C-alpha positions, 0 to 999 in steps of 0.5 A: 500500500505504501508504494501504490496507496491509490489502489486497494490490493489483495493481501498475499497471506490473509491468515497471517493478516488475521493473526496479526489483527487479533494479536496476543490473544490468538498467539497465546491460545494458538501457542498453548494448543500447539504445545499440547499437540507437540508434547503429545504427538511429538517429535518435540516441543519448544517447552514442556507443560510446567514451563508454558506460563514462562514461555508465553510470558510476553503474551500473558503480560500483554493481555494483563495490560489490556485488562483481559487476563488469562486465568492462572488455573489454566497452567495449573491444570495443564501441569497436573494433567501431565501425570495422566498422559501415556508413557513416552514412546520413541518415534523413529525414521527409517532410511533404506538403500538397496539400489546402489548396493547388492545388499540393502541397508536399513537405518532406524533413527530416533527423531523424538517421542510422543505420548497418548492423551492429547484430548485431555490437554485439548479439552482443558485449553478449550474450556479456559479459552471459552471462559476467557472469550465469554468474559473478555473477548468483546473488551479485548477486541475493543482495546485492539482497534481502539489502541491502534486508531488512537495511535494513528490519530496521535500521529495525525495530530502531531503531523498537523501541529508540526507542518500546519497541514494534513499529511499527504496520502503517502505520508499518512500510510507511513504511520497508518498502514497497519491500522488501515489494513487491520480494520478497514480492509485497506480503505484509507477513505474509511479510516479518514471517515472515522477521524471526520476528515476527507480522504486525500485519495480516491482508491480503486479496489482491484480483485484479481487474486483467487481466494485459494492462494496455495491452490494457485501456486500448486496449479502454476507448479504443474504448469511449469512442469513441477512434479512430486519427487520421492525423498531419496531424490535429494541424494540420488538425483541432485540435479533433478531435485534442484530443478524441481526446487527452483520450479517450486520457488517460482510457483510459490511467488505466483500470488505475489505476481497477482498482487503486483499486477493488481497494484500496477494495473498491468503485468509487472516487468522482470525488474519490478518482480525481481525475476531479473535474478532468476538466472543468466541474462539469456535465461531470464526472458525465457523463464519469465515468459513461461512463468507469466503464461503459467499464471495466466493459464492457472488463474481461471482454474484457481478462482473456482477452487474451494477456499480451503481443503481442511476437514471439519473441526473435531468435536470438542468437549462439552464441559462448561467453560472456566470463567474468571472470578470477576467481570471484564475490566471496563474499556477506557473511555478516553480517546483523542479528538479524532477517534470515533467509533469505527465504520463497518470494519468493526461492527458485528457484521464486519471484522470484529464480529467475524473475529468473535464468532471464530474465537468462541468456537 
């Protein structure tokens, strides 16, 4: 957005944008679930169950400062549940070679451990997450957008006081890009409406990007001649493996190509895209032409792919959620002069409502 603020383009990684918008609460609860999974299913975990409170100290502190703390009983229960998990089981990986030698060789290597009982930890985390969401989610989301817009308003006023005039659109996006991306879908006009100001730019929303970015990369990979190789190819067919790796690397850049095309209103040049470093000068033009054609052929099929191929979520425990002993801390009422209630970006039917519906599952 900084280079082309007059256009609203698709984000390459919408899930990453979602996670960044939600902030420390999502990082904490997602991290707890990951720790529980890797403790049980292996091969290893970044921390053990008793060390979780210390490992996620930054996220816990951030939630405390927002007045939406995590119940400390969560970590007490998880530590106590460790005794209910199954015994440690060794995980191994086998390497077999029988092509170059007359006698086959099989090597078994230990790669970690696992323990039965993930469902025990999962249900504890689910109860606490639902309890936290019941009491604190509304206040938490309010503080998230309120604090980000307050920071933008402060920077806007500071610029106005120093220069005697509002910032240009390119000056505004330097300090306002994050909040505009999080809460207004990239619309600078909507952000200015919150401040009661007239937008310095009329934006055009361009949507060429398919919903399934990974699906687009996969289609381009096949168009470029990519194919799945067995693991041993990395050792037995090094040149073929390297060639396939380069095809995958270019195919993975397809969503960025589409985003840049949205921003420019045309096909980017090799230099604008960075493809001028793909190989020797006499190779670049051939590789670039093949890549552009592969993307153009893949886009129609990518647009009809399902958004996700993930399976439905497994049913969770029906146990009652753990709730804090006191209600949520009321949101602070003070706000800078330019900040008012956001537009559709944070209404129940918009981003805020979507975040709440997802998190309470």
